[in-house]
N, C-alpha and C positions, 0 to 999 in steps of 0.2 A: 247407279245402282247394283253393276256389277263386281264392284270390290266388297260386296257382301257385309256392307256395314247397314245396321237398321235402321229404314227410314224412317224420316220424320212425321208426326202426323200428319196424315192428310197427303201423303206422298206413298202409301203403300201400290204395290202394281194392282191389283184387284182389291174391289171392297171386299168384306168391311174396314174402313179405314180405324175405327175403334177397337180397341182388344177384346177379345172374345174369351167367355169364360173356359176355360181348359177341361177338356173332359176325353177321359180312357175311352169313348165310345167312337174318337174323331181320331181318324189317323192320318200320317202323313208320310208319303214317299215321295221321292225326286230323285231326276237323272237326268239324261242329254236326250233320249227317247228319240234318238238318229234314227228313222224308220219306226214305223209302227208295227214290229214285229213279234210276234206272240210271245217270246220272251219277257217282256216287259208287260203285256198283258197278264201272262201267269203270276207277274207279282203284283200285280193291281189286286187281283181273284184272290189272292192268298189273303194280301193286306187290308181289303174290304171285310174279309170273313171274322176278320179280329173285330170291327167295330162298325157301327150305322153310317158312318161320313166318311169318303177320302178324298183327302186333299192332296195334288199330285205338281209339284215341284218343277219346274221346267228351267234349267239351266241358258245361261247366255250364251252366244257364240264365241265372244270374247273370252269369257270365263273355262269354255271348253277347250279352245284351242291353246290357252294359258297351261290349264292341268292335264289334257289330255291328247292334244293334237285336233287339226282340221275335223268340221262338221260336214256331212256331206248335205245334210237337210239343213236351211238355215232357220231360224226361229220362226220368222214369218210363214213357212213352211211345215215346222213344227209347230208353231201355234196358227192354225187356219183360219185368216180372218176373212170372211165374207163382205161383199159392199156395205151389206149394212151394218154399222159398228156395234149396233144395239142388240146383236147376233152374233157376235163373235162366238168362234168355236174353235177349240183347241183340240188337236188331234189327238191327244189323250183325253179332251172330254168325249169323244167317240167313244171311246169305251164303256163299255154299260156299269162297270163295277167303280168308275172314276162319278164322283160327287163336282167338282172342280177343277180348273189348275190353276197356278200362280206360276207367271213368267217372271225370269230373272232370279229363281231362287236362289240363293249362295249355291258354289260349289263344296263348301266345308259347309254342311248342315247347320245351320243358326237357332240354338234356343230358344232366342226373343223371336225369329222368324216362325218358329212352328207355335210358340206361346202365345204371338197376335193374333194367328187362325185358330185357336182353342183347341189345337193338337196336342195332347200328353205323349204319344206314343210316334215314334219313327219306327220306319219297315225296310228294309233289306236283305238282299236275299246273302245267301251263305258266303257269299266270298267277298274280298276287301278290296274298295276302292280308296285311292290315295291319290291326293294333291301332288301339284307338281314336287312340292319338297319330299315327297316319300312319306309322307303322314296320312293317321287314316281321317276319311273325311266325316268320318261318325265320332271322333271322337270325343266331342264334346257333349254328345245327349249318349253318350256311353259309359261316359262319367256320370251323368245326372241319373244312370237306371230309368232312361225312357228309350230304351233303343229295344227293339224285336227283330228277331232274325227270321224270314221265310227261306225254304228251299228256291233255290238255283233252278231256273230252269236248263235242260243238260242240252248241249248240243245246237246252239243257238244263240246269239249275240250280235252284235253291229262288225264287231271284227272278223267274226266267223263269215258273214256276207260280202263282205269287203274282199276276203280273202277268196272266197268264190270265184269275184268278178275278176280279181288281176290275174288267178291260175287258169280261169276259164276249165274249173271243172265240170263232171258232169256227173258225179260219182254220187251226187245226193239226191237224185231221180228215183222216184218209186215207179215200177213198172205195172203193178196193177195195188189198188191202195185194199181193195176187198181182200185183195190173200195177206198182204203183208198184214194188214189187220187181224188176220186168222192166223199167221203164223206161219203160212205155207211159203212165201216168198220174202228175201231179202240176205243181209250177209249173216255169217257166222254158222251155229250151231241148231239143231231143232230146238234144242234148251232154250237158247238166246233169242233165237226168233220169238220164240212164245211168251217170252219174261217181256220183250220189248213191245209186242202186239200188245198185251196185257196192259203195259204201260201207255200205250198210245191210245187204247181206247177209254181208259180211264181219264186220259187229258180230253180227249174229244167228248165227254159226259160234263167233266168241270166248266169247260168252254161254253157251254151249251146252257147253262144256269142263269138265272134271271138277275136283275139290278144288284140283288143282295148277294149271290154267289151261292144260296142258301136251298133253292127251291131249281125247280125243272122250265126254261126258259125257251128256249130254239130246238126247234122241231128239225133234225138231222134226218136228211136221207141219203139213199146211194143209186145213183141209175146207172144199171149195169144194161151192155150188150156186147155183141160179138165181137171176137178182136178184129177181126175184118174192116171193120169199119173203125176203131177206135182210132185209130192212127188221123185221120183227117177230121174225126168227131162230128161224121155228119149223121143225126139220129134217125135210126131206121123204126119200125115198126115192132122189131122186134125184143125191144128194150123193157125192163120191168126196173121197180123202184124197190128199196129196200128201206124199212126203218131202221136208223140207226141207233138213233135217241130220239124216245118220246118226249116232245116239249107242248106250247101252249099252240091251241090251233086257230084256224082263223075263226072271230066269232061273228054273231049277225050285225049284219050289216056291213062290215069289212070288205073292200075293195081287193082282190087277189091281184097282187102285181108281181112280175119277174122282170129280173134281171140277169145277168150273166158273166164272165169274163174269167181273167186269168188271176187278176187281180196279184201281180207279182210285186214282191218287193212294196206292199199295202201303204200306202202312203195318203197325200193331202189330196193328189188327184181322184183318187178310189173315193176316199171320205168324202171329198165335196160331191160327187158324183151322186154318191148315196141319199148325202142330205137333200141334193138338190131333188132328188126324186121322190122322196117323203114331202118337202115342200109344197112340188106341184099337187101331190094328191092331197093335203092338207088343204091348199086353196079349192080344189073340187068339193072336199067336203063342206067346206064353208059356202059356197053356191049353193049346194043340195040343203042346209041346214042343218049339217053334223053338228054344231056347236050353238045348236039352238037351247037356251035354257030347259026346255020338255024333253028334248031329245037326249040331253047328257043326264037330266035325270031319270027317264027311263031308262038309260042303261046301267048306270051308277044303281039301281035301286035292284037291276037284274043282278048283276056283278057283285053285289056287297059293297057299296060304298067307292068302286074303282072304276075308274072310266079306262079308255082305249082309245085309238086312233082310227081314222078313217080308213087306212090301207095296209094290207098283210103283206110286208117284202118278202118276198121268195129270191136267194140269190144262188144262181148255180158256178159252179167252179170245176173248171176245164184240166182234165188229168195232162201230167206232165208230157207226154209222149203227143199229146194233141198240141202244146203251143209250141214244142221245137220244133214240130213238122211246118206250123206257120210261121215261127219267127226265127229258127235255124240256132247258130252258135251253141251256146250253153244255158240256153232261155229253156226256163223258167230257173232264176235264180232261186228262189224257195220252192221246196218239191211239194206237190198237192196236201201231202197232209198239214205244212208249215201253211202254205195259203189259207189253206179251210179254216184254219185256228184263228188267221187275222181278221177273216171277215167273221166267222162265229161270236166274236168278242164285240163285235162292230153295236151299237146301240140302236143303228135303223135300219139291222135284218131279223126278220121274225125266224125265217126258216131258210135252211143250207142246203143243197145237192149238192153232194162228193160226185165226181168226174160227168158231171152236163155234159153233152153234147155242143159242138163247138157250132155246129148250125141246128137249131132246134127245128125240129118237124113238124105238121102239125099234128102229128100222133103222137109226138113228145106232151106239146103244150097241152094238146086235149086230155093225154093221161095223166096229168098232175095230180097229184094227192088229194088237190082240191077242187077241182074240175078246172077248165078250162079258165085263162089270168083272163083279167077285166084288160089289162096293159102290158105290153114290153117294151120298156124301157133300155134305149142304149145313149152312150155319150158321148163325147168328140172324141175321134183316134187319130192321133197323126203318129204313134210308134209304128201301128201295122193298118196301112192301108188296103182295105180289101178290094180281090181283084173280081168278086163275087161276092154280093150282099148275101149276108146269112142269117138274115130277117127277112127273107121272101115270104116263109110260112107266115108270119107274125103280119106284114104288112095286106095279105091277101085275105087274111082272117079280119082286118080291120083293126087291129088292135095296137099296131106298132106307134113307140111316142120316140119322140127324139130330147133330149135335154140339151140344149144351146151351150155356147160357150164359155167358159167360166175362169177366174183368176189360178186356179192351177191346172186346168186340162193338161198344160205342157208337162206336168209332172208325173211322167211313168217311169216302169223299169229302164226304158231305153235311156232316158235322158240323166236317169241317177247314176246309170252304168258310162255313161259317156263322161259324166262329171269325173267319177273314179280314175277314168281311162288318162284323162286330162292333166291330171293333177296326180299322177300315178307315181312320182317320187317323192309325195307330201305322204302319199296315203300310206307307203311302204314303209317310210321313217315311222309312222301313226303305228304300224303293225309290229316294227320292231322296238319301238318306245312301250307299248303294250309286251310284248313279249317280257321284255327286260323289267319293267315294273309287276308283271304276276309272279317273277321269283320271289320278289322281295314282299308282297302281297300274299303268298303263298305261305314266306315264313312269318308275316304275321299272324295270321289266322293259325298257323301251327304252334307257336307261343300262345296263343290266347287258348287253344283246345286244352295243351298240357296244363295251363293256369285253371281250367276249370276241371279237371282231371283232379287234378291237386286238391282243389277245393272240395272235390266231393267226396275223397277220401278223406282229410279232416274232420269232416262231418259224421264219414263212416266209423 
C-alpha cells in the first residue's frame, strides 16, 4: 500500500471501506508527523476551522525514507496502538482537532484517496513539499482546485528539532515565560520582543480552543514563585496562580486529577500516559455509576444535551531551567512555550499550568484553582530516575497514584535523542537533503506567487 496506488475495495487502511459522499466540510491534511510538535497541531487547528471534520493522513516509514529521509519515530509510534486492537489511537488522533487518522496515506497526495474518505479540500502550510523527484506533492489536488493553504507555524519543524539535538544548542531556552510573554525578556529590540510576545500569547489562546477550534476549551494558568527556588523546582508557599486564558472549568461531579512533567519532544510515551490516566478515571467512574442512564440523562439535561467525562485533568509543565537542572546537557530540546503548546493540543487534558513546580508541595496542591486534587498521577520514568521522591507530599496526602508499565513507556526525549545520535550520519544527510530541497521548493513557491500576482493584475 506504500506505493500510493488506490487500494482495492475492502482493503482501505481504515473504515469506511465504501466511498463516502464528498463534502466541503470534510477536510484532509497529511504528513509524516515525526514527533507530535506544535507545528503539526497548528496546521491541524487551522484546517479544522475550515470544516467540521478533519481526516489526517499519515505516511509510511518506507515512503518517508524514499522521499525525505529516515524517520525518528516509526509508524507504530507515530500511530500509537494500545494492547486492545479495538481502541487503536493515533498520535495525531490525540490532537483535539483531529477527527480520525488514515495510516499509509500516499506521500504524493492522491485524489482517489481523499475522495474515498469524502474530503473535498486538502490543506497544507504555505511551504512547498516535494517528492524524491523534486515535484510538488500536492500537484494533483492543486490541478483539481481542491487545495487550500494555511500559514506555516514559524520556528518549529522536525528538521529544526533534529538540528538542536545534533548541535546541542541551548539558545532556544526561555528563562521566564511570563516575562517573555509580556515582552520584557527575549532577543531583539523592545519592539521585536513586543511583537513576538503578542504572537505567542495569541497562539496560546488558539491552542486552548475546544475540539471545533472556535470556542474556549482548555483553562490555562501560570504558576509564579521566587526566582531563588525556580532552578530546582521545589514549590514553596510563596507561589501564586495567574489565569492566562479562561476556559472550561470543572463541572459537577468531576474528579480533579493532576499530572506533571517536562513533556519534552511530546511523543507516544506522553500520549499513552495521559490516555491511561483518563482510562483509569473512566473505570473508577463506571464503578461509581457515572455512566448509568439516569446519571447521564441528568448531566445532559443540565448541560443542554452534552455530556462530559468523570475526570478533569490538569497538566503541569516545568520550566526550561528546572528541567536542565535535573537532566543536564541541552535538555529540554523544546522550550516551555513549545512544550506547553504540545500539551495544550492534547485531547486528554482539560487545563494546563505553565511553570509548574518539579516538586509539588502540599501548599501548591491545596492551592490549585479548583481545590485539592482527588488524585496525582505519575507514570514509569526510565529517562530520569529520581534520587529523591518529588511526590512525597501527594503520598502523605493519600492522593498519589501510579500508572503502570505500557508499550511506549521508553519513548521519551532521552530515547529520541539517542536514536538521532546513533544514526548521526543519516540524519545529517537528511538535514543537507532538506536544505537542498528547500532551495528548489522556495523557487516553486516563488513562481506560484508570481503567477498569482500576474493573475490578479489581469483581473484588474
